[in-house]
Structures are given as structure tokens and as C-alpha cells.
N, C-alpha and C positions, 0 to 999 in steps of 0.2 A: 323834610328829611333828606339827607344827602343820598345820591344814587351810588350804588356800588359799580364796579368796573363792568360786570355783565349787563346791568341795567343800562349803563351808558352806551355800551356797544349796541344793545338792542334798540335803544332810542335813536341812535345814529343810523342804524339800518332802516328803521321806519322812515326817518326823515329823508334819507337818500331815495327811498322808493317813492315817497311823495313828490320829491323834486323831479325824479325821472318821469313820473307820470305827467307832471305839469309841462316838462320840456317836450315830451312826445305830443301832448295836446296842443301846445303852442306851435310846434313845428308843423303839425297837421293843419292847424288853422291858417298858418302863414302860407303853406303850400297851396291851399284852396284860394286864399286871397290873392296870392301872387299870380296865379293862373287867371283869376277874374280880372285883375288889374291889367294884365297883358292883353286880354280880350278887349277891355274898355279903351285902352290906348290905341288900339288898332284902327286904321282908317277904312278897313274893308266893311262891307254891309254887315250890320249887327244882327239882321234877321232876314229870312226869306219872306215873301209876301204872297198871299192868296191870289192877288190880282195878276201875278206873273205865271200862274199855273199853266202847264202844258198837259194835254190829255191825249193818250193813244188808247183807243178802245179795241178790245180783242175781237177778232173776226168771227170766231166760232166759240160761243159760250159753252162751258162744260156743264154736265148734268149735275143737278143738285142732289145731295144725299137725302135719304128718307129721314124725316124728323125723329122717328122712333129709334133710329139706329145711331143717333148723334152721341158722341162721347166728347171728352175735352181735348182740344188741340190736335185733332186728326184731319180736319177738313179745312180748306182755305178757298177764298173767293177767287174770281178771275183776275183781279187787278191788285196792284200795290202802289204805294206812294214812295218815291225816292227823292232825296235832296242831298247833294254833296256839299262839302265845306273844305276849304283849304286856308292856311294861314295867309297865303298871298292874295287870294281873291275873295275870301269870305264865303257867304252862302250863295250857292248857285240857284238856278231856276228850279222850282219844285215840279216834279213830273209824276203823273199818274199813268201807269202803263201796265200791260199784261204781266201777271205774276211770272217770275223767272228766277232761276238759281243765281246766287251771287258769284262773281268772279273775284277771288282774292289771291294775292301773292302769298307764297308760303311764309314770307317774313312779315306779314301784316301784324301790326301791334296787337290786335285783338287776340290773335292765336298764341302769343307768347307772354303778354303781360296783362291779359284780361281787361284791356281798356275798353269797357263797354258798359252800357246801361240799358234798362228796358222798363216799360210800364205795362199796365194791364187794366183795361176798362171795358165796359160792356154797353151795347146798344140794345134797347128793348122795343119790340113792336107791341104797342098797346092794343086794347080791344077796339079802339077807334081807328086802328090802322096806322097811326102816327108813330114814327121811330124816334126814340128819345135816348140821349146819352145821360149817364148818371155822373154828376159833378165832375166833368172833364177838366174844369179849371184847377181842381186840386191835384189831379194827375200831372198837369202841365207844371204846376209849382214844384212838385217833388222831382219831376224830370229835370227841371232847370237846376234845382238844388244839387241833384246827383251829378249833373254835368259839371258844375263848378267844383264839386268834390274830387272828380277824377280828371280834371284839366281838359275838359271838352267844351266846345262853344255853347253859349246860351242862345236863346231865340225868343221870339214873341209867342207866348202860349196861345193867345187868341188867334193868331194866324194859323198855327198848327191845328187848332180845333176846327177852323173853317175848312182846312184841307182834308181833315179826317171826315167831316160831314159830307164833303163832296165825294170822297172815296166811297162812303156808305151809300150815298145817293146813286152812284153809278152801279154799285153792286147790291142794290136794295132787295133784289130777289133772293139774296143769300141770307137776309134777316128772317129767321124762322118765326112762325106763329106759335107762341107758347101756349100750353094748356096744362091742366092739373095732371093729366096722364103723361104728357111729354113736356116737362119744363125745360126751356132752352132759350138761348140768347145769341147775339152776335158778339164775339170776342174781338177786341181791338188791341193789337200789340205794337206800340211804338218802340223802336229800338235805335240806339246810336252806337256805332262801333268805330274804333280807330283802324283805318285801313292803310296807313302809310307803310310801305315796304322797307322797314329799317329796324335792325336789331339794336338794342340799347334802351335803357330805362329813361324815357323822356316823353313828354306829351306828343301825341300824333299830330303831324302837320296836315294830315288829310283824314277827314271823317265822313262817314256815311250815316245819314238818318233815314230810316225807312219804316213804313207802317204796313203790316199785313193784317187781314181780318178773316174771320171764318166762323161758321155756326158751331156752337158747342152745346153739349148736354151737361150733366152733372160732372163735377171735377173728379169725384171718386167713382169707381166702378160699381160700388154698392148703391149708388144713387144718393138722394137726399135723405140719408140716414145718419144717426150719430156715429162717430168714429172714436176709436181708442187712441189716446195720445200718451207719450212718455216724456216727462220733463226730466232731463238728465243734466245736472249741474256740471258734468264733465265736459260738455260741449257748449260754448258760449258764442252767440251770434253777434252781440253788441257789446261794446266796451267804450270807456271814455276816449274820445279822439278817433274812434273807429268809423265804420261805415254802416252801422246798424240802422241809422235813420235814412239811409238811401236805398235805392233798388238797383243793384248791380250784381253781375255774376260772380265777381271775386269776393 
């Protein structure tokens, strides 16, 4: 049956929308791939190495919090891991050093264009006293996928896992002993941010990867209890060509 004028217009509108979605998706994919190709074509080091690690230990350790008072994300250990990257030199030497504030230029990319990503994993102290990480390789995979998506450098996930293990080894006294009365773990937060001091939408030529750790209790103040959730279709986190499959602040 022949379409009338209104049906033809409506059909055309739907077709245009579908094309627009495909174009946006293709542009998004090309953006990620072009960033990845530029990294691959570079002659600078493609990853940092655990064997190059430099360690500076704090002189006066801080007091550990009472396990029963632990909440999520309020306490941090004595040390952190920092690794710099630039387009000119690639990955620099990884360093474990005392925890300290970051120094950022007011024009740092992360502050204006949210060029950053983060991960979250946990270390558990078993009844046998051994500290274990839960599937860190999956976190490294997603972290690298997110880095490609937001035009930041990739790295060898196994090398970062080794560095994280060393950081936990140095601050192992911060890994709490969990119990049924006080369930707690050590939270590990790898983060990567664009720190180039330059305004303008473009991939940062200078990046900082750092890892901080700290003992945590339940995520919610109510403890390990059921919570009420609202599913509102008016707010969408993920869409075709978007960043719902990544872990970034934007």
C-alpha cells in the first residue's frame, strides 16, 4: 500500500534519526581508535615496569583507625603509587611514596574537560592471614578500555597489579581483619587524570596515574542491609556510542 505524505515524512524522520545514531557511534569508535593508533605508532615506552619501581617510605607512620569505626572512603594508608606519562617521553618511573596532596595547574585538563578515569577493587585478609585481591585482571582490562575511550595512554595491566601488590605489602598493617561483627576490607582506587595545563578540547599531553588505598567498612551508613532504589527512565547512564561501559567521572 502506498504511503501518504505524513507517513513518508515520519518514515524519513525515523531514517534520519537512525543515520544520526550510526554516525555518532562511528565517530565515537573512530575517536577511540584514532587515539589508540596514535599511542601505538609512538616510539615512547608503551608501559611502565615493576622492575623500575622506586620506593620512599614514610618516617613516622600514622595511627590506624579502629576497625569498628570504619566507613567507606574516609581513611587512607601512609603511601601511594604515582606514575607520570607524557606524549614526548611515555611512561616515567613508577614511584611509591608517602601520601600527599596533588599539585595541579588551574588549567589542568581534568578540571575543565573531565579527562579522567578510575577503578575500584578490594584486598581481603583471610583467616589464614594471607591478603588476596579479587580478580584484579578484570579491573585492569576495564581501566585500559576506559583509557582508550577517553584518549589516555594504555599500559600493561600485569605490571600495575604487581605495583599495587607492592603498595599493599608496604602498607599491609592497614589491611583490616574482618569479622561478622565488623566486616571490612582494604579498598584500592587506581586513578588516571589529564594534568596538562592547557585549555581547549584535545587529548592531554601529560597524564598522571596514581593509586591510593585505605581500610573501608560498609558502603552505606546503614551497614550491610537492603537499600531502596528508584529506577527513573528520565535519567540515562548508558546509550549507544556513550561511556556506560567505562568507569569515568564524566
